[in-house]
A tleap script that builds the chain and sets N, CA, C and O, in Angstrom:
source leaprc.protein.ff14SB
mol = sequence {
  NMET GLU PRO PRO ASP LEU ASP ALA ALA CYS
  HIE TRP TYR GLU ARG ALA ALA ASP VAL GLY
  ASN PRO GLU ALA MET CYS ILE LEU GLY TYR
  LEU TYR ALA GLU ARG MET GLN PRO PRO ASP
  LEU GLU ALA ALA ARG HIE TRP TYR GLU ARG
  ALA ALA ASP ALA GLY ASN SER THR ALA MET
  TYR ASN LEU ALA VAL MET CVAL
}
set mol.1.N position { 19.475 153.969 66.276 }
set mol.1.CA position { 19.978 153.932 67.670 }
set mol.1.C position { 20.472 155.116 67.899 }
set mol.1.O position { 21.237 155.631 67.083 }
set mol.2.N position { 20.120 155.725 69.029 }
set mol.2.CA position { 20.715 157.404 69.233 }
set mol.2.C position { 21.982 157.215 70.148 }
set mol.2.O position { 21.820 156.398 71.055 }
set mol.3.N position { 23.391 157.912 70.063 }
set mol.3.CA position { 23.830 157.634 70.519 }
set mol.3.C position { 24.001 157.739 72.073 }
set mol.3.O position { 23.163 158.604 72.329 }
set mol.4.N position { 24.555 157.400 73.229 }
set mol.4.CA position { 24.338 157.387 74.756 }
set mol.4.C position { 24.826 158.928 75.454 }
set mol.4.O position { 25.908 159.462 75.211 }
set mol.5.N position { 23.915 159.412 76.238 }
set mol.5.CA position { 23.820 161.102 76.637 }
set mol.5.C position { 24.967 160.797 77.544 }
set mol.5.O position { 24.640 160.102 78.506 }
set mol.6.N position { 25.960 161.065 77.500 }
set mol.6.CA position { 27.487 161.045 78.625 }
set mol.6.C position { 26.951 162.047 79.699 }
set mol.6.O position { 26.909 161.702 80.880 }
set mol.7.N position { 26.530 163.324 79.282 }
set mol.7.CA position { 26.190 163.921 79.948 }
set mol.7.C position { 25.047 163.924 81.289 }
set mol.7.O position { 25.084 164.354 82.442 }
set mol.8.N position { 24.146 163.279 80.543 }
set mol.8.CA position { 23.039 162.653 81.848 }
set mol.8.C position { 23.547 161.394 82.697 }
set mol.8.O position { 23.470 161.245 83.917 }
set mol.9.N position { 24.133 160.452 81.659 }
set mol.9.CA position { 25.364 159.286 82.731 }
set mol.9.C position { 26.018 159.993 84.049 }
set mol.9.O position { 25.780 159.855 85.249 }
set mol.10.N position { 26.765 160.652 83.466 }
set mol.10.CA position { 27.620 161.554 84.756 }
set mol.10.C position { 27.088 162.432 85.701 }
set mol.10.O position { 27.634 162.736 86.762 }
set mol.11.N position { 25.554 163.004 85.121 }
set mol.11.CA position { 24.895 163.541 86.411 }
set mol.11.C position { 24.674 162.522 87.556 }
set mol.11.O position { 25.045 162.709 88.715 }
set mol.12.N position { 24.017 161.404 87.092 }
set mol.12.CA position { 23.739 160.382 87.741 }
set mol.12.C position { 24.562 159.939 88.848 }
set mol.12.O position { 24.479 159.907 90.076 }
set mol.13.N position { 25.415 159.597 87.917 }
set mol.13.CA position { 26.869 158.699 88.796 }
set mol.13.C position { 27.254 159.910 89.862 }
set mol.13.O position { 27.614 159.664 91.013 }
set mol.14.N position { 27.148 161.042 89.410 }
set mol.14.CA position { 28.505 161.684 90.313 }
set mol.14.C position { 27.116 162.293 91.005 }
set mol.14.O position { 27.283 163.459 91.362 }
set mol.15.N position { 25.791 161.775 91.274 }
set mol.15.CA position { 24.461 161.865 92.260 }
set mol.15.C position { 25.368 160.630 93.190 }
set mol.15.O position { 25.528 160.889 94.383 }
set mol.16.N position { 25.863 159.513 92.737 }
set mol.16.CA position { 26.049 158.293 93.713 }
set mol.16.C position { 27.227 158.318 94.198 }
set mol.16.O position { 27.379 157.620 95.201 }
set mol.17.N position { 28.326 159.021 93.741 }
set mol.17.CA position { 29.260 159.807 93.705 }
set mol.17.C position { 29.366 159.951 95.235 }
set mol.17.O position { 29.921 159.433 96.203 }
set mol.18.N position { 28.193 161.336 94.781 }
set mol.18.CA position { 28.402 161.729 95.923 }
set mol.18.C position { 28.083 161.661 98.220 }
set mol.18.O position { 28.313 161.996 99.381 }
set mol.19.N position { 27.273 160.767 96.974 }
set mol.19.CA position { 26.634 160.338 98.542 }
set mol.19.C position { 27.615 158.748 99.186 }
set mol.19.O position { 27.215 157.863 99.942 }
set mol.20.N position { 29.301 158.958 98.340 }
set mol.20.CA position { 29.336 157.496 98.629 }
set mol.20.C position { 30.289 156.548 98.258 }
set mol.20.O position { 31.363 156.255 98.784 }
set mol.21.N position { 29.350 155.829 96.609 }
set mol.21.CA position { 29.054 155.031 96.215 }
set mol.21.C position { 31.030 154.883 95.082 }
set mol.21.O position { 31.453 155.230 93.979 }
set mol.22.N position { 31.327 154.480 95.775 }
set mol.22.CA position { 32.644 154.018 95.131 }
set mol.22.C position { 33.126 153.360 93.636 }
set mol.22.O position { 34.013 153.661 92.836 }
set mol.23.N position { 32.266 152.492 93.669 }
set mol.23.CA position { 31.532 151.519 91.947 }
set mol.23.C position { 31.308 152.928 90.830 }
set mol.23.O position { 31.815 153.000 89.711 }
set mol.24.N position { 30.414 153.987 91.476 }
set mol.24.CA position { 29.872 155.205 90.675 }
set mol.24.C position { 31.015 156.280 90.444 }
set mol.24.O position { 30.957 157.212 89.642 }
set mol.25.N position { 32.068 155.977 91.299 }
set mol.25.CA position { 32.881 156.985 91.225 }
set mol.25.C position { 34.479 156.274 90.076 }
set mol.25.O position { 35.118 156.886 89.220 }
set mol.26.N position { 34.597 155.239 90.426 }
set mol.26.CA position { 34.920 154.014 88.993 }
set mol.26.C position { 34.493 154.363 87.843 }
set mol.26.O position { 35.128 154.530 86.802 }
set mol.27.N position { 33.722 154.439 87.992 }
set mol.27.CA position { 32.288 154.742 86.450 }
set mol.27.C position { 32.880 155.869 85.571 }
set mol.27.O position { 33.118 155.907 84.364 }
set mol.28.N position { 33.054 156.850 86.643 }
set mol.28.CA position { 32.661 158.044 86.305 }
set mol.28.C position { 34.608 158.742 85.513 }
set mol.28.O position { 34.912 159.559 84.644 }
set mol.29.N position { 35.370 157.873 86.409 }
set mol.29.CA position { 36.880 157.877 85.898 }
set mol.29.C position { 36.841 157.457 84.585 }
set mol.29.O position { 37.324 158.233 83.760 }
set mol.30.N position { 36.332 156.300 84.152 }
set mol.30.CA position { 36.303 155.340 83.054 }
set mol.30.C position { 35.428 156.495 81.948 }
set mol.30.O position { 35.651 156.820 80.782 }
set mol.31.N position { 34.548 156.833 82.763 }
set mol.31.CA position { 33.461 157.735 81.362 }
set mol.31.C position { 34.719 159.039 80.899 }
set mol.31.O position { 35.034 159.183 79.717 }
set mol.32.N position { 35.265 159.812 81.893 }
set mol.32.CA position { 35.720 161.217 81.798 }
set mol.32.C position { 37.331 160.302 81.077 }
set mol.32.O position { 38.183 161.075 80.638 }
set mol.33.N position { 37.536 159.346 81.025 }
set mol.33.CA position { 39.281 158.824 80.478 }
set mol.33.C position { 39.425 158.748 79.326 }
set mol.33.O position { 40.212 159.323 78.574 }
set mol.34.N position { 37.922 157.334 78.985 }
set mol.34.CA position { 37.347 156.677 77.987 }
set mol.34.C position { 36.397 156.747 76.984 }
set mol.34.O position { 36.418 156.086 75.946 }
set mol.35.N position { 35.322 157.795 77.406 }
set mol.35.CA position { 34.202 157.628 76.415 }
set mol.35.C position { 33.995 159.181 75.995 }
set mol.35.O position { 33.542 159.373 74.867 }
set mol.36.N position { 34.329 160.463 76.922 }
set mol.36.CA position { 34.581 161.561 76.930 }
set mol.36.C position { 35.191 162.026 75.564 }
set mol.36.O position { 36.212 161.386 75.312 }
set mol.37.N position { 34.806 163.127 74.426 }
set mol.37.CA position { 35.296 163.309 73.237 }
set mol.37.C position { 35.721 164.934 73.440 }
set mol.37.O position { 34.861 165.812 73.369 }
set mol.38.N position { 37.070 165.217 73.687 }
set mol.38.CA position { 38.056 164.734 74.084 }
set mol.38.C position { 37.988 164.498 75.371 }
set mol.38.O position { 37.292 165.179 76.125 }
set mol.39.N position { 38.903 163.237 75.851 }
set mol.39.CA position { 39.126 162.689 77.579 }
set mol.39.C position { 39.576 164.187 78.371 }
set mol.39.O position { 40.295 165.141 78.073 }
set mol.40.N position { 38.770 163.826 79.475 }
set mol.40.CA position { 39.024 164.655 80.452 }
set mol.40.C position { 40.024 163.940 81.985 }
set mol.40.O position { 39.618 163.648 83.110 }
set mol.41.N position { 41.126 163.876 81.506 }
set mol.41.CA position { 41.753 163.166 82.326 }
set mol.41.C position { 41.833 163.619 83.647 }
set mol.41.O position { 41.532 163.005 84.670 }
set mol.42.N position { 42.339 164.938 83.505 }
set mol.42.CA position { 41.994 165.518 85.202 }
set mol.42.C position { 40.881 165.104 85.925 }
set mol.42.O position { 41.026 164.765 87.100 }
set mol.43.N position { 39.851 165.084 85.418 }
set mol.43.CA position { 38.421 164.363 86.035 }
set mol.43.C position { 38.329 163.057 86.341 }
set mol.43.O position { 37.678 162.537 87.247 }
set mol.44.N position { 39.393 162.287 85.094 }
set mol.44.CA position { 39.251 161.137 85.320 }
set mol.44.C position { 40.052 160.643 86.737 }
set mol.44.O position { 39.663 159.863 87.607 }
set mol.45.N position { 41.227 161.348 86.634 }
set mol.45.CA position { 42.434 160.999 87.929 }
set mol.45.C position { 41.349 161.102 89.282 }
set mol.45.O position { 41.188 160.174 90.075 }
set mol.46.N position { 40.630 162.468 89.367 }
set mol.46.CA position { 40.201 162.777 90.426 }
set mol.46.C position { 39.155 161.994 90.591 }
set mol.46.O position { 38.772 162.141 91.752 }
set mol.47.N position { 38.477 161.213 90.010 }
set mol.47.CA position { 37.144 160.154 90.770 }
set mol.47.C position { 37.801 158.761 90.778 }
set mol.47.O position { 37.251 157.840 91.381 }
set mol.48.N position { 39.053 158.570 90.073 }
set mol.48.CA position { 39.696 157.264 90.596 }
set mol.48.C position { 39.941 157.862 91.849 }
set mol.48.O position { 38.966 157.907 92.599 }
set mol.49.N position { 40.714 158.204 92.148 }
set mol.49.CA position { 41.214 158.600 93.179 }
set mol.49.C position { 40.172 158.589 94.617 }
set mol.49.O position { 40.384 158.095 95.725 }
set mol.50.N position { 39.045 159.305 94.117 }
set mol.50.CA position { 38.219 158.871 95.399 }
set mol.50.C position { 37.826 157.480 95.281 }
set mol.50.O position { 37.456 156.790 96.230 }
set mol.51.N position { 37.909 157.147 94.238 }
set mol.51.CA position { 36.781 155.466 94.263 }
set mol.51.C position { 38.050 154.815 95.128 }
set mol.51.O position { 37.686 153.990 95.966 }
set mol.52.N position { 39.432 155.052 95.055 }
set mol.52.CA position { 40.751 153.890 95.242 }
set mol.52.C position { 40.730 154.420 96.644 }
set mol.52.O position { 41.072 153.607 97.502 }
set mol.53.N position { 40.364 155.735 97.085 }
set mol.53.CA position { 40.904 156.168 98.200 }
set mol.53.C position { 39.273 155.583 99.240 }
set mol.53.O position { 39.200 155.935 100.418 }
set mol.54.N position { 38.123 154.713 98.609 }
set mol.54.CA position { 36.964 154.184 99.551 }
set mol.54.C position { 37.238 152.632 99.147 }
set mol.54.O position { 36.416 151.782 99.489 }
set mol.55.N position { 38.609 152.210 98.286 }
set mol.55.CA position { 38.562 150.615 98.500 }
set mol.55.C position { 38.058 150.199 97.265 }
set mol.55.O position { 37.418 149.150 97.352 }
set mol.56.N position { 38.144 150.716 96.044 }
set mol.56.CA position { 37.855 150.118 94.827 }
set mol.56.C position { 38.921 149.955 94.054 }
set mol.56.O position { 39.408 150.863 93.380 }
set mol.57.N position { 39.423 148.591 94.112 }
set mol.57.CA position { 40.529 148.150 93.307 }
set mol.57.C position { 40.612 148.316 92.088 }
set mol.57.O position { 41.542 149.010 91.678 }
set mol.58.N position { 39.804 147.815 91.273 }
set mol.58.CA position { 39.452 148.665 89.691 }
set mol.58.C position { 40.114 150.158 89.713 }
set mol.58.O position { 40.924 150.539 88.869 }
set mol.59.N position { 39.803 150.680 90.440 }
set mol.59.CA position { 40.111 152.790 90.516 }
set mol.59.C position { 41.400 152.761 90.776 }
set mol.59.O position { 42.088 153.711 90.400 }
set mol.60.N position { 41.993 151.663 91.474 }
set mol.60.CA position { 43.173 151.479 92.214 }
set mol.60.C position { 44.260 151.010 90.571 }
set mol.60.O position { 45.386 151.428 90.301 }
set mol.61.N position { 43.703 150.389 90.049 }
set mol.61.CA position { 44.297 149.603 89.049 }
set mol.61.C position { 44.372 150.768 87.975 }
set mol.61.O position { 45.515 151.121 87.687 }
set mol.62.N position { 43.407 151.367 87.391 }
set mol.62.CA position { 42.980 152.278 86.323 }
set mol.62.C position { 44.124 153.665 86.554 }
set mol.62.O position { 44.678 154.260 85.629 }
set mol.63.N position { 44.315 154.024 88.315 }
set mol.63.CA position { 45.378 154.833 88.259 }
set mol.63.C position { 46.363 154.737 87.904 }
set mol.63.O position { 46.910 155.705 87.375 }
set mol.64.N position { 47.243 153.084 88.096 }
set mol.64.CA position { 48.228 152.721 88.123 }
set mol.64.C position { 48.406 152.570 86.853 }
set mol.64.O position { 49.586 152.379 86.558 }
set mol.65.N position { 47.501 152.587 85.779 }
set mol.65.CA position { 47.896 152.343 84.283 }
set mol.65.C position { 48.060 153.799 83.769 }
set mol.65.O position { 48.606 154.057 82.696 }
set mol.66.N position { 47.413 154.979 84.836 }
set mol.66.CA position { 47.615 156.253 84.189 }
set mol.66.C position { 48.346 156.694 84.271 }
set mol.66.O position { 48.412 157.784 83.702 }
set mol.67.N position { 49.635 156.146 85.142 }
set mol.67.CA position { 50.514 156.917 85.514 }
set mol.67.C position { 51.666 156.710 84.280 }
set mol.67.O position { 52.722 157.342 84.310 }
savepdb mol mol.pdb
quit
């Protein structure tokens, strides 16, 4: 089994996020914080903040954990 294509996943999630999907924003935060090697915490925070501003409670929680 091949490893997941994280770059392709980010591409599609970013397209969904760009049209306002807060779940996609939150998943992008997760991908950047937990799955990328090395993690990109600045990008993760950006996407978590956008998702939190859109009302996503998971992103709000994840931002609190990052503090």
